[in-house]
C-alpha positions in Angstrom: 20.8 -33.6 0.2 18.0 -31.8 -1.6 14.4 -32.1 -0.7 12.0 -33.3 -3.4 9.2 -30.7 -3.6 6.8 -32.7 -5.7 3.1 -32.1 -5.1 0.3 -34.6 -5.5 0.3 -34.0 -9.3 4.0 -34.6 -9.7 5.0 -31.0 -10.3 8.2 -29.7 -8.7 8.6 -26.1 -7.4 7.8 -23.7 -4.7 5.0 -21.1 -4.7 5.5 -17.8 -2.9 2.5 -15.4 -2.6 3.7 -11.9 -2.1 2.8 -9.8 1.0 1.2 -7.2 -1.3 -1.1 -9.9 -2.8 -2.2 -11.1 0.7 -2.7 -7.5 1.8 -4.8 -6.7 -1.2 -7.0 -9.7 -0.7 -7.5 -8.9 3.0 -8.3 -5.3 2.2 -10.8 -6.2 -0.5 -12.4 -8.8 1.7 -12.9 -6.3 4.6 -14.6 -3.9 2.2 -17.1 -6.6 1.3 -18.6 -6.3 4.8 -21.7 -4.0 5.1 -20.8 -1.1 7.4 -17.1 -1.0 6.5 -16.4 2.4 4.9 -12.9 2.8 3.7 -9.5 1.4 4.7 -6.6 3.3 6.2 -6.6 6.8 7.4 -9.6 8.7 8.5 -11.7 10.5 5.9 -10.2 13.9 6.9 -6.6 12.7 6.5 -7.5 11.0 3.2 -9.0 14.3 1.9 -5.9 16.3 3.0 -3.5 13.7 1.4 -5.5 13.2 -1.7 -6.7 10.0 -3.3 -4.5 9.5 -6.4 -3.6 5.9 -6.0 -4.8 2.9 -8.1 -7.3 0.4 -7.0 -4.8 -2.2 -5.9 -2.9 0.4 -3.8 -6.2 1.5 -2.2 -7.0 -2.1 -1.4 -3.7 -2.4 0.5 -4.0 1.0 2.2 -4.4 0.5 5.9 -3.4 -3.2 5.7 -0.2 -4.8 6.8 0.6 -8.5 6.9 3.2 -10.9 8.0 3.1 -14.0 5.8 4.6 -17.4 6.7 4.4 -20.7 4.8 1.0 -21.7 6.0 -0.2 -18.8 8.3 -0.4 -15.1 8.3 -1.1 -12.2 10.6 -3.2 -9.3 9.3 -3.5 -5.8 10.7 -6.3 -3.7 9.3 -7.2 0.0 9.9 -10.8 0.7 8.9 -13.3 3.4 8.9 -16.9 2.4 9.7 -20.0 3.8 8.3 -22.1 5.9 10.8 -25.1 4.0 12.1 -23.6 0.5 12.1 -22.6 -1.6 15.1 -18.8 -1.6 15.4 -18.6 -4.9 17.3 -20.7 -6.6 14.6 -18.7 -5.1 11.8 -15.4 -6.2 13.4 -16.7 -9.8 13.9 -18.0 -10.0 10.3 -14.8 -8.5 8.9 -12.6 -11.1 10.7 -14.8 -13.9 9.3 -14.7 -12.5 5.8 -11.0 -11.8 5.7 -10.1 -15.3 7.1 -12.4 -17.0 4.6 -11.1 -15.1 1.6 -7.5 -15.7 2.5 -8.0 -19.4 3.0 -10.1 -19.6 -0.2 -7.7 -17.6 -2.5 -4.3 -18.4 -1.0 -4.6 -21.4 1.3 -3.2 -19.3 4.2 -4.7 -19.6 7.7 -5.2 -16.2 9.3 -3.6 -16.8 12.7 -4.5 -13.2 13.9 -6.7 -10.5 12.4 -6.2 -7.3 14.3 -8.6 -4.5 13.5 -8.2 -0.9 14.5 -11.2 1.5 13.9 -9.6 4.8 12.9 -12.6 6.8 11.9 -16.3 7.1 10.9 -17.4 7.7 7.4 -20.6 9.7 7.0 -22.7 8.3 4.1 -23.8 10.9 1.5 -27.4 9.7 1.7 -29.3 9.3 5.0 -29.2 5.7 6.3 -31.3 4.1 9.0 -29.1 3.1 12.0 -28.4 -0.7 11.9 -27.5 -1.0 15.6 -29.6 -3.7 17.3 
């Protein structure tokens, strides 16, 4: 017996959103948060390894995901900008990533695990944003 996969519009088929797409959305969403520097390795390790990847690859760098049919788990490695409150950044990043994933893919972020791996020093002097 086959299952009829018609949606509310009468179309038949299954949609699969690739892990790379979910990882890119999560990475880009995290970078929308003020105080998030870069994703992935610390600034020193990035400088040693070089930065010769395209924009999509950079958005996925430091992001791993497990994607199910309706939920996903996101693991992020981020660098924060010096002068910002890390707990505030983490809280805002979780909210932003969860909202963007739901908005763009319909997936519910079951877990968003964030590991701060470094601090980026801005090129111009900033006033600390810690309250």
